C-alpha angles and dihedrals in degrees: 000000000000120000123260090242086225120125135211095190133001107297094003123105115229094233091051091054095045092048091044092054090046092053091049091048088052092052090048090052094052094079095040125109113201130155091249098032099161090048089052090055096052093041093053091046093051091047092048093049092051103035096099101031088120088069088073091079120106086235091064095039091052089049091054092051097044124108115255097263093051091042095067091052092049093045092062094053113101092223089064093056113098105188102089095044091049090047092054089052093045091054091052095046095049091047090051091047093054094042090054092052091045091238128148106270098203115151095327097106091047090049088053089051092052094044093051096040092053102036090112095041140028131289120266138196103301093219089059090048095055094087135101107179131187092269091054091046092050092049096049091047090052091050091048092053088053096059118104105242096213094048092046093050091055091046092050092050092051092048092046089054088048093055114285111140094232142014103258117221132186089248092055091049092047093053090046093052088059093053098038101085091058090047092055093046088060090048092049090052092050091048092052089056093044118110097168137166125240096283097094090041091056092045094051091046090051094050091046094046095050091049093047093048094044093048098047092040094051092050097045111022100029095173105099092195089072087072094057110126119242091214098143097055097071117065126194095245100054094109090051090052092047091051092049090058095052126092102222112182118238108259138138092250093052090049089054091047091052092047092053091046093052093046092055097042095047093050114120108243125215103195091203085074112085108184123066131178132205105186110177137146116268117277098032096116100261093165093063093039095051094043092051092048092046091053092050091048089048091054092049092052089047092052095044092052094041091243094309093119122030109174123228113226116234111192109195124192133184100232140039090225092071099040092084091045095053096040088051089056091050091046090054090051091052094047092048085060094050092254114138105219098231113172093258087064102036124019132178114204128182134123092276096048116141110248096238127119123179121188098180138341092282100043128067110165122232113260095258092053092040091055091051091050095046097045089045092056093236099175143088096242119029119191109198146145131269087244091060093045100043093041088054092052096041112038146092094213123119094214094053097041095054091084095041093103091060088069089064109101094005137133109233119200112199110197117198094356090177085080088077109096112258091236087069099047095098091046093050092046092051095046093049091048089057092044091055094045099042108022102037094244127163120205128202117190115201118186146139090218110043105212119207096247086123126025112249090244089059093061136055106240108217095195138034094246095191092060093058097042089051090053091053113100100151103111145020127206114229112198126208102171102129092093134031112234133203117228090255091052091050091049095049095046102038110077125207115223119217097230099050138076119227136208117193116195119193130186097230133037091231091056091048091049094049092049091048090055089052094047101043090063089068102025127053098179092074138120137190129211129184140129087268086076117082112255094245092058094039092057091046091054093048088051090052091047090054088055090054095248098145132055093200128031122185118196147133129254086290088104099046109090113062103325103141102229127131132208136171093227131027121193115193137179112234114282137155112303097253089056090050090052090051091050089052087057088068090059124088086336094169096038087237103154136063090240127066118252116253126224113191119198118199134172109232130194135191126239091276091056095252115136114244089220090062091062095064112014133074111258093222091057092047092049091051090049094049090048091054096042093041091074091063141056093190131016125197121218091247089066095054098090096056092045092048090051090051090049094053093045090056095044092052090051097047105034121085122241093196094113090055093048093051093053092044088054089051088051091051090049091042089233098162095167130353135195088209099087094195088069116076110229133196086252088065091070111112116171091197117042114214109236089207138349111288139193130198121247126196112216114205094210102156145357093283089055090051090054094049091047091050090053089047092054091050088063091078090071094057131080118261096261094048090044092057091046094052094043090053087057092056100030098101092051093041095056092051084078099042126101130173121239133177113275091231099049111139094221093060117162125221116288125234108189108307093345139082111228128205108194117213089239091063097032095122091058093060110017133050113203091221104038104021128224114030115233122200101183104065097167099058093035100049093123094048 
């Protein structure tokens, strides 16, 4: 049969693209488990085959053939846009499909309409989307009239052979356009009455995600073999093999680590259970334990389903600073088993990820393709941040939702889940319950402070936590909270001993800087870390700290969750109890000395008498912490578990869940984004609240920075598409020199476009090599 002679992209026939996207969607569906799985497959195929039908118009075909100057003009004309026309067709085709199979139609045709309409934008409030007014009707009629009948007949035949339920004709579409406004009025009425749960939300996200990923992947990657899973390369026992090749020294702490590992790995697993908990003191090797358990769970699911479903493992962490650390551990495990950690086996993904994707020793993908593969989570083990994970689950944004379908049938490891703000605990609990029920997800919580997001009876506890906390005798908390001290008073009263290493953790960067200035006058073996330091230097300093290079380190809570550093003494300003526990995990971590580690807790105030803790922490959490700590002068590590339990019980009772309930209501109403600001939308979810408006600043610290900045400035001469492509190739290096500062800082550097820019020639005016960005407005920036 001849081709339609219609094109989706320059040099690409429309039918080839539509069928290519449908084939990718089909391959993505193969490893999905959904309550109506067969329906999901035919729905996604129908949506994929119809999603660009609007490109059949002469308006769009003329736009593709136009010279660049004319192209921009044509692109902005509404007749050229193809989303609405395609969406109207998709609705009709899905309705026809379900009517012909005598299935309940429900919202499925409307979901297809929304998915196709918004596949080049973001999702909106569905009630606002259920409208097809006279202007829309007039536009779609005009587009229909401007479709070549002969070409469209050939296209329809090819798509019918590829899986569409009927052969579309211009007459069918014309009749449907007449009836469509009434159809959407009925949908709008039903949506207004709908107070649903998360089921429809998950379904729409899944349909949208599969279309987005198929569409972008077909255009950029093309080769469908790149998406083949590497399921057979990772066996369940690789951590055991790795451990057998290590020479761990005999010590009490290593014996406890091995005991905890064995207890988890030997646990009988009922794969009908979906939530698991590993609650252990800090420093007991939770990365290896959780990875090994996840791999064994993965094998059980594989065996039970006869290879039909082999879960990906998504390892999510709260901070960028520990992504490298954890992925390095996993990489060592793979290499010890002779597995080369190509990106289709192990993938790191965060907003600073290097745009590089290697499939085998002979194949590094071009940057465009690499970006698609990375942002689509095409790997067996994905190490990522909470921000990436939770803003995939709770968002209206096209870019974030593209990888949503990878969560289906996955094992998610949540490391240090207590980092999630308490106001979102109910939201997170509800969403994960639906993920496990509807999308075949397993969840493993690993933490040293088990927050009450789930009741203990709702999870399978993989270790007897009490036993391990009772064995811990590494540190003692020494409390000095009866009087608030200034930094100068702390420095004059707290004495440094010659034979010990010290970590000071302050609540604000300004406090940390001021204390560093006091201490460096008397101590030369000293280092400073904060987010004022460019990432490149910060990582280098953390590496030096791990090697024991400094006697004294002064920092903020940047180092608390999971950063594997060890000191004899930790001094910390008062904070919520879970943060204090995390700080304790940086003290005598390996139980290496004859003496216990010491963690001193003080209450520090600024020169106005205001406590530094009050600038950044919730007063309710601080009050609960003080109430618990106020009963003690000294606390042994064995007592931590009971105190942490008491802390979380009180926080759950006293903290409001209103924010969670509002977003859950938006999910039930499918209010992705709303122009009515009084209504909370899904788009309002922000895992990390900004304390103040910020802007990024590039610091030209060295010759490498000069080279990167030079390449960045050359982007202005390129067209938009080329600009994005080149920036992706330098992004990882570029952001090694970027810090965030308040938008209203007095010492603001020159601006180049959206960025602040500190030239090397004026570096000393803005950047101190020891403490980072120089602030000149201490009062207003005390928290920064």
